[in-house]
C-alpha positions in Angstrom: -34.7 48.0 30.5 -31.7 47.9 28.4 -31.6 48.3 24.5 -28.5 47.9 23.1 -27.4 46.9 19.3 -25.5 43.4 18.9 -21.9 43.8 19.4 -19.4 41.5 21.6 -20.1 43.5 24.5 -24.0 43.5 24.3 -24.0 39.9 24.2 -21.3 39.3 26.8 -24.1 42.1 28.5 -26.7 39.7 27.6 -25.4 36.2 28.9 -24.3 37.5 31.9 -28.3 38.1 32.7 -29.1 34.8 31.4 -27.0 33.3 33.4 -28.2 35.6 36.7 -31.7 33.9 35.9 -32.7 37.2 34.2 -34.5 37.5 30.6 -32.9 38.7 27.3 -34.8 39.0 24.3 -32.1 38.3 21.4 -32.9 38.3 17.2 -33.0 34.8 15.6 -33.3 34.2 11.7 -37.4 34.0 12.3 -37.9 35.5 14.8 -37.3 37.8 17.9 -36.8 35.5 20.8 -37.4 35.7 25.0 -34.5 33.4 26.5 -33.7 32.4 29.8 -31.5 30.2 30.9 -33.2 26.6 29.8 -32.1 24.9 33.0 -33.0 27.4 35.8 -36.9 26.9 37.0 -36.9 30.7 38.8 -36.0 32.2 35.4 -38.4 30.1 33.5 -41.0 31.2 35.3 -40.0 34.7 34.4 -40.3 33.6 30.3 -44.1 32.9 31.5 -44.7 36.3 33.6 -43.6 38.6 31.2 -45.7 37.1 28.1 -48.6 36.5 30.7 -48.5 33.1 28.8 -50.5 29.6 30.2 -48.1 27.5 31.5 -49.7 24.3 29.2 -47.8 25.6 26.3 -44.2 24.5 26.2 -40.8 26.6 25.5 -38.8 25.5 22.6 -35.0 24.9 23.8 -32.3 26.9 21.3 -28.6 25.4 21.2 -26.0 26.4 19.8 -24.1 23.4 18.5 -24.9 20.0 17.8 -22.4 18.6 20.6 -24.8 20.2 23.4 -27.8 18.4 21.4 -28.0 15.9 24.3 -27.7 17.7 27.3 -31.3 18.6 26.9 -32.6 15.4 25.1 -32.2 12.0 26.5 -31.0 10.6 22.7 -30.7 6.8 24.2 -35.2 6.3 24.1 -34.5 6.9 20.4 -34.8 3.6 18.1 -32.3 2.9 15.5 -33.8 4.4 13.0 -35.4 7.4 14.3 -31.9 8.6 15.1 -30.4 7.8 11.8 -33.7 10.6 11.1 -32.7 13.2 13.2 -28.8 12.5 12.0 -29.9 13.5 9.0 -32.5 16.5 9.8 -29.5 17.9 11.8 -26.6 17.6 9.5 -29.1 18.9 6.3 -31.8 21.4 8.2 -29.4 22.6 11.3 -28.8 25.6 12.0 -31.9 26.5 10.5 -35.9 27.3 11.3 -36.4 23.7 12.9 -37.5 22.5 16.0 -37.9 19.1 16.5 -39.5 17.7 19.4 -37.2 14.6 21.5 -36.8 12.5 25.1 -36.2 15.7 27.2 -32.7 15.3 30.0 -33.0 15.4 33.1 -31.5 18.5 32.7 -34.6 20.7 31.3 -36.7 21.7 34.1 -40.9 20.5 33.8 -41.5 23.9 33.8 -40.3 24.5 30.4 -41.7 21.3 28.8 -45.3 22.0 30.7 -44.4 19.0 32.7 -44.2 16.6 29.2 -41.1 14.4 28.5 -40.3 16.0 25.9 -38.4 18.8 24.1 -39.0 21.0 21.1 -35.2 21.8 20.5 -33.8 24.0 17.7 -30.7 25.5 16.3 -30.6 28.8 15.3 -29.1 30.1 11.9 -27.9 33.0 13.3 -24.3 34.2 14.3 -25.9 36.5 17.5 -28.4 34.0 18.6 -25.7 31.1 19.1 -23.0 33.5 20.1 -25.7 34.3 23.1 -26.6 31.0 23.9 -22.8 29.6 23.8 -22.0 32.6 26.7 -25.1 31.7 28.7 -24.0 28.3 29.3 -25.2 26.0 25.7 -28.7 26.1 26.1 -31.8 29.2 26.0 -35.5 28.5 26.6 -36.9 31.2 24.4 -40.2 31.6 23.0 -41.5 34.7 20.6 -41.3 38.0 22.4 -44.7 39.1 22.5 -47.4 38.8 25.0 -49.2 36.0 24.1 -51.2 35.5 21.5 -50.2 38.6 19.8 -48.2 39.4 16.8 -45.0 38.0 16.8 -41.1 40.5 16.8 -39.7 40.5 13.9 -37.6 43.7 15.1 -36.5 45.1 18.5 -38.7 48.0 18.2 -41.7 45.6 18.1 -40.2 43.9 21.5 -40.2 47.3 23.6 -43.4 48.1 22.3 -44.8 44.9 23.7 -43.2 43.9 26.7 -41.0 46.9 27.6 -39.7 46.9 31.2 -40.7 43.1 31.7 -37.5 42.4 29.6 -34.1 42.6 30.9 -31.9 43.7 27.9 -33.3 44.0 24.3 -30.5 43.2 21.8 -31.2 44.6 18.1 -30.2 42.9 15.7 -32.2 44.5 13.0 -35.2 43.1 10.6 -35.8 39.0 10.7 -34.8 37.9 7.6 -37.7 34.3 7.7 -40.3 36.6 9.6 -41.8 33.2 11.1 -41.2 31.0 13.1 -39.8 27.9 13.2 -41.0 24.7 12.1 -41.7 21.9 15.0 -41.5 18.8 13.8 -42.4 15.5 16.5 -40.2 12.8 15.5 -41.4 10.9 19.1 -43.1 7.8 17.7 -43.4 6.2 14.4 -45.9 9.1 13.2 -43.6 11.8 13.0 -45.5 15.1 12.1 -45.2 18.5 11.6 -46.8 20.2 15.1 -46.3 24.2 13.4 -45.5 25.0 10.1 -42.6 27.3 9.7 -39.6 28.6 8.1 -38.4 25.0 7.1 -41.1 23.8 4.9 -42.6 20.5 4.6 -40.9 19.9 1.3 -37.6 20.0 2.6 -38.6 17.6 5.7 -40.4 14.8 3.2 -37.0 15.2 1.0 -34.9 13.6 3.6 -36.8 11.4 5.6 -40.2 10.8 3.4 -43.6 11.7 4.1 -44.8 13.2 7.3 -48.0 13.5 8.9 -49.7 17.1 9.6 -50.7 17.7 13.3 -50.6 21.7 13.0 -54.5 21.4 13.8 -55.1 18.6 16.0 -57.5 18.5 19.4 -54.1 19.1 21.2 -55.5 22.7 22.6 -59.3 21.2 23.8 -57.3 18.1 25.3 -54.9 21.1 26.6 -51.7 19.1 26.3 -50.0 20.9 23.6 -46.5 18.6 22.3 -45.4 22.3 21.0 -46.0 26.0 20.8 -47.8 27.7 18.0 -50.9 24.4 18.3 -53.7 26.8 20.0 -56.4 27.6 17.8 -56.5 31.6 17.9 -52.3 33.0 17.9 -50.4 35.2 16.3 -52.9 37.6 16.1 -53.4 41.4 15.6 -55.4 43.8 18.2 -57.5 44.8 15.0 -59.5 42.0 13.7 -58.8 40.0 10.4 -60.5 37.9 8.0 -58.9 35.6 5.2 -59.4 34.8 1.5 -58.6 32.8 -0.9 -57.0 33.9 -3.9 -60.5 33.2 -6.0 -62.4 34.8 -2.8 -60.6 37.6 -2.1 -61.1 39.4 -6.0 -64.9 39.6 -5.3 -64.3 41.6 -1.8 -66.2 45.8 -1.8 -63.7 48.6 -1.0 -64.4 49.6 2.2 -63.8 52.5 3.7 -61.0 52.4 7.2 -60.2 49.1 6.1 -56.8 47.2 4.7 -56.0 44.3 2.1 -53.2 42.7 2.4 -52.3 40.8 -1.1 -50.0 37.7 -1.5 -48.9 39.3 -5.0 -49.1 42.1 -7.2 -51.7 40.3 -9.6 -54.1 39.6 -7.4 -53.8 43.3 -6.2 -54.3 44.2 -9.9 -57.1 41.8 -10.3 -59.2 43.3 -7.3 -58.5 47.1 -8.6 -60.5 46.3 -11.6 -63.2 44.6 -9.8 -63.6 48.0 -7.6 -66.8 50.0 -9.3 -64.5 53.4 -9.4 -67.0 55.9 -10.0 -69.3 54.2 -7.2 -66.5 54.2 -4.9 -64.1 56.7 -5.6 -61.2 54.4 -4.7 -58.8 54.9 -7.4 -55.3 56.4 -6.6 -51.5 54.8 -6.7 -52.8 51.4 -6.2 -51.5 51.7 -2.6 -54.4 53.8 -0.8 -58.2 53.9 -1.8 -59.7 56.2 -0.3 -59.8 55.8 3.4 -59.1 52.3 2.3 -55.4 50.7 2.7 -54.1 48.2 0.3 -50.2 46.2 1.2 -48.6 43.2 -0.8 -46.5 40.7 0.7 -44.4 39.9 -2.3 -44.7 41.9 -6.1 -43.6 38.9 -7.9 -45.1 35.9 -5.9 -42.5 34.6 -4.1 -43.4 32.6 -0.6 -40.1 33.1 1.0 -40.6 37.0 0.7 -44.1 37.3 2.0 -43.1 35.1 4.9 -40.3 37.6 5.8 -42.9 40.7 5.7 -46.0 39.6 7.3 -45.6 40.3 10.7 -44.1 43.5 9.8 -47.0 44.5 7.6 -49.4 43.7 10.3 -47.2 45.5 12.9 -47.9 48.1 10.5 -51.6 47.6 9.8 -52.3 47.4 13.4 -51.0 51.0 14.3 -52.6 52.4 11.0 -56.4 52.9 12.8 -57.9 51.2 9.9 -60.7 49.1 11.7 -60.8 46.0 9.4 -57.6 43.5 7.9 -59.1 41.2 4.5 -56.0 39.5 3.8 -55.4 36.6 1.2 -53.8 33.1 1.6 -50.8 31.8 0.0 -50.3 29.3 -2.6 -50.0 26.1 0.2 -46.7 25.0 -1.1 -43.5 25.6 0.3 -43.4 28.5 3.4 -47.5 29.4 2.2 -48.1 26.6 4.6 -46.4 28.9 7.0 -47.8 31.8 6.2 -51.3 30.3 5.7 -51.2 28.5 9.1 -50.7 32.1 10.7 -53.1 33.8 8.9 -55.3 31.2 10.0 -54.4 31.7 13.6 -54.9 35.3 13.7 -58.5 35.1 12.1 -59.8 32.7 14.5 
């Protein structure tokens, strides 16, 4: 396994590995992806094996130019109105953290889409990812570069620690900017719906194409017919048991030793500290460590984008801290808060 910083040389090296049927982990603006040639069935099998990923969970196809979309998708199967909405979405929100479910082209092997006739396709807003995809042939299938069901990687070190020698090359591009996966939007029928909340807020989508449904908690898992990644009830989970609470509930939780409290903002943290019986618990310190209790805040000022960027990073840290439980707080539901809450729900399932 090669572990290299992003550079023209390492991108060329990784592209060569992809073209020859190998696996490359690379940075995007959301999380690190585990890539294989999207047109190579044998290479795609390696993704499922490396992650121990069930074959019914489809992959996202990454492209590096809108002009190449029709190599991965059969747009002739879309009606005029859907094509209009696709144009608006791709013009305004690509490149970016939005995956759009479309009829797949015949070039995409069935293993990439779990045998479905549709594929989730995205154009990442990350220079290194775009260059790698272009050099590798124009389309790379890439789920998050982590063992299946585990915390998503926001640093190259997370990939190395989680997958190690199962990847041919890991490109280190520093921490991911957004920190949660892309939003997945299904536009293949009249009921346009979000299948997974992510880096593109629902409000941004609706400002372009009107109201969309929320299908992120559908019965797809039970039916064994998921249309996109991220629809499993239990997913994105740390090894440490995690429970999640509303802003109204979390201030009333008692201070426990060997536990971590993950707050959305400083206001919630300070309210919780005030409610502790500091004499009985002997747990008043700097506001960061209370006796054997760990406190973390995702965004001191309560900004959802900042909180999202630190969510997986913080959960990785807590997983290595030796604590026995994590108590986390939901974010306000608007904007990227919906993606944060989606990940916390699945992590706690």
